[in-house]
N, C-alpha and C positions, 0 to 999 in steps of 0.2 A: 529230606526225611519223608516228606509226605507221599513219595512214591513207593515206600515200603510199608508204612503203617497206615491204619485207617482210624478215622475219628469214631470212638465208641460211645454207646449212649449212656446217659445219666437218667436212670430209670426210677419211677416212683415206687415205694414199697409200703402200700397202705397198712398191712397188718403190723409191720415193724413200726410204722409210725405211731399207730395206736398204742403199741406196748411201751414205746419210750415217751410218749406224750409230746412228740416233736416230729416235724416232717423228716422223714428219712429217704435219701436218695442213694442209689447204688450205681457206682461208675464201674461199668462192666467190662473190664480189661480181659475177663476171661473169654470174650468175644473177639479179641484182637486176632489179626491174620495168623500169627504163630501160635495162638493160644494163650499168650501172656503179654504183659507190658514190655518184656525184654525187647522186643523188636525196636522200640524208639531209641533206647540207648544205643543199641548195636548199630542202627541206621546213622545215628548221629556221629559216632564215632568212625565208622568205615567210610562215610561220605567225606570225612574231614581228612582223609589220608591223602598224603602227597603221591604223585605218580610212581616214584621210585619205591615208596613204601608198599603201594599195592603190588608191585611187581615181587617184592620180597615175601609177600604174604603175612597172615596173621595167624596167631595162636591165642586160644582162649582155654579157660577152665570154667566148668559148670556142673551144677547139680542136674541140670537138664534144659531148663527154659532159656538161659542166657545163650547155651550152646546151640540150641535150635534156632534162636534169632540171629546169631552170628552166621550159622551156616546158611539160612535163608538169604540175608542181605548179601553176603559174600558171594553165593551163587549168582544172584541177580547182577552183580557188579562185576563179576569175573575175577574175583580175588581169591587166590589159593588160601584155604583154610584148614587148620587142625584144631580139634577140640577135644581136650582131656576131660574125662569125666571119671567119678569114682565107680568102682565095680558094683555098687549097689543101686545105680542109676535106674529110674523108672524106664521100663521097655519102651513105652509110648514116646518118651523123649529121646531116647536113644535113637529109635527109628526116625523121629523128626530130625535129628541131627544129620543123620546119613541121607535122608531124602533130599536134603538141601544141597548136597554135594561135597560137604566137609568131610575130612578124614576124622573118625571118632577113635580116640585112643583110651581104652579103658585102663585106668591105672589107680592102684591103691584102694585100701577100704575105707578112707576119710576123704572128704573134700580137701582138707588142708594138705594131705599127701599128694592128691592129685594136682592141686595148684602148684605146689613146689615143683612138681615135675614139668608142668606146663611152662612155668617162668624159666626154668633151666633150658628147656627145649627151644624157646623163642630166643633166648641169648645166644645159644649155640648156633642156630640158623639165621641169625640176623633179622628174625621176623619181629613185627609189632605185636606185643602182648596186649590184649584187649581185657581189662579187667571187668568183671561182672558188676562192680560197685565202687572201686575206688579210682575213678577216672573222671576228670572234669566234664569231657565230651559226653560219656554215658550218663553222668548225673543230669546234665543239661537236657539230654534226650528224653530222660524220664520225666523232667519237668514239664514237658508239653502236656501231660495230663492235667496238671495244674492250670494251665492255660485253657485247656478245653472246659474244665469244671467251671471255671469263672464265666466262660462265654455261655455255657449251657445254663447256668444259674440266672442268667438275663436280668441282673440286678437284684435279685432275691438276697435276703441276708443268709449268711451261713455261720453256724456257731461253732462246729467242729469238723474235722476231717480225720477219719480213722483210716490208717493204712498198715499193712504189714511191715514188720521190722526185721532185717536180717543184715545184710551187708551195709546198708543205709542209703544206697543210691537212689532208690525210689522214693522214700520219704524226704530226703534232703532236697531232691529236684523239685517235688510237688511243693514243698514249703517255700522254697525259694521263688518259685513261679507265681504262687499266690501272693506272696509279698510283693513282687514286681508290679502287679496290676492292682495293688492297694487293698488286698483282702487280708484280714488277720484272724482267721479261725484258730480255735485251739487245734494244735497239730498233735495227734494221738498215735503213738507208735505202738502196735501190738505184736507181741512176741509170742512164739510157742514156748511153753515151759522147757520143753527138751531141745530147743534151738534159739538160745537167748544170750548169744555171746555179745552182741551189740550192747544189749541191756546191761550185762555184767560190767562191760568195759565203761559205759557211762557212769555207772555207780561207782566203779573203782577210779575214775577220772583218768584212765589210760586204756589203751588197747590190751586186753587179756586174752588167754586162751581157756577153752573148756573141752573136756571130752565130748566127742560127738556120740549122740544117742539117736537110737532108731526114732523116727517121728512120722506121723501123716504128713507133716508139713516139711517133708524133704527138700522143697524148693528153698527153705530158709536155713538149711544145715549149712555147717562150715564156719570157719573163723573169719575175722575181718583183717588179719595180718597185723603182726606186731609192729610192723612199720608203716601202718596205715597213714597216708598223706592228707586225705581229703574227706572221706565220708564219716570219719569218726568225729572231727570237730563239727562238721555240718550238723550231724544228728545232736551232738551235746548242745549246740547253740540253737537249733531250730525247732527241736521237738520239745512240745510243753508238757505232755503227760504221757506215761507209759502204762500199758496193761499187758497181762499175760493170760494165756489160756491153756487148759489141759488137752490132753489127747482126746478125752470123751467130750469136751466142748467143741473141738474142731470137727469130730465125727458128727455130732449133733448139727452143727452149721452146714456141713456138706449134705446131710439128708435134707435139711429144711430147703436149702438152695434147689435141690431137685424136685422135691414135693411141692413146694409153694412158690419157688421163683422161677421153675421150669429151666433152670441152668445147672450146667455141670461145672462145679468149682473144685479144684483141687484143694488139698489140705493147706498148703502154704498160702493160697489165694483166699481162704475163708476164715483166716485168723481174726481179721478186723470184724467180720459178721459175726464171728463166734463171741468176741467180747461184748458186742451189743446184746446179743441173744441171751447170753449167761449172766449178764449184769456185772462182769468185772470191769466194766466202764459204764458209766451213766452220765447223761448230760446234766450240766449244773443247772438246777432249777431257775436261776435267775437270768440265764442266758436265752436270748431269743435266736431264731434263725434255724435253718435246715442243718441236719447232721448228714454228712457225705461219708459213704462206707465204700472203700476200694476193694473190689473183688479182682485180685491181681493176675489170676491165672486158672485155666481149665484143663490143663494137660494132666490126666491121670488114667492108669490102666484100668480095663474093665474088670480085672481081678480084684483090684484094690476098691473100686466102686461096690463091687458085690459083696465084699468083706464088710465094708462101711455100712451098707444098707441092711445086711443081715444081721448087724450087731445092734441095731436100733430097737 
């Protein structure tokens, strides 16, 4: 996996630290080679394919970042790839998919419709379907973020790790990796109010479906599958706390990331930052140790950025 993904920095955030009264560190996956953490899981899954599976090719479905990562890794590894995306996919992410060499298939007006078509196409072609979230290899690949955080903390205590929550592969992997190296911070999953299927599922005690809504956090859109095999149970068991953020709070976080952190962070990548800034999550006063906030992606169109900056 190391030949596809880079080690991303864990950056201090003095102004936010002062605001929260606790050291805050930002894990900048928005600086990852494909613009998001997704390359880690894609690399782990594709590098684990047997030779005959590589020959048959792979199919994926994505709201953008997973597809871009799959296309990038598949292109470098010489694996034929098709990526299904909903018709509303961000044009920056669509171009990223195509630039990696994968065939991009625009299908459906929801992520769930696109995913169903992708699973069907993979079955008909005898190709491997590479889930964006519900795959042990993918989850383990995302977990390398947790290993990096542990190494970069260099023995400093950590009280909480905040990460975006969608299909659950990211936060499940990070939580598992931190536990493996003996760290037990509070794991906080942050959902966008308009993309909160996993949170609703955890509250219901089983995977559920919700109507898809337009959201700045389009990377978090879509369901988790009623037949979810892995990520739902891992999120249920490994995530200690949940928070949600509004569209306005996400936009505020994106603006602050540009103005004060000098980083472009997409809506889905900014939800954990938004929760800290808006106070929808606050560190417990009795706990010591740093708060780590995961900025999970930075793939966003200029048009969306202009709208967000203009609305502030």
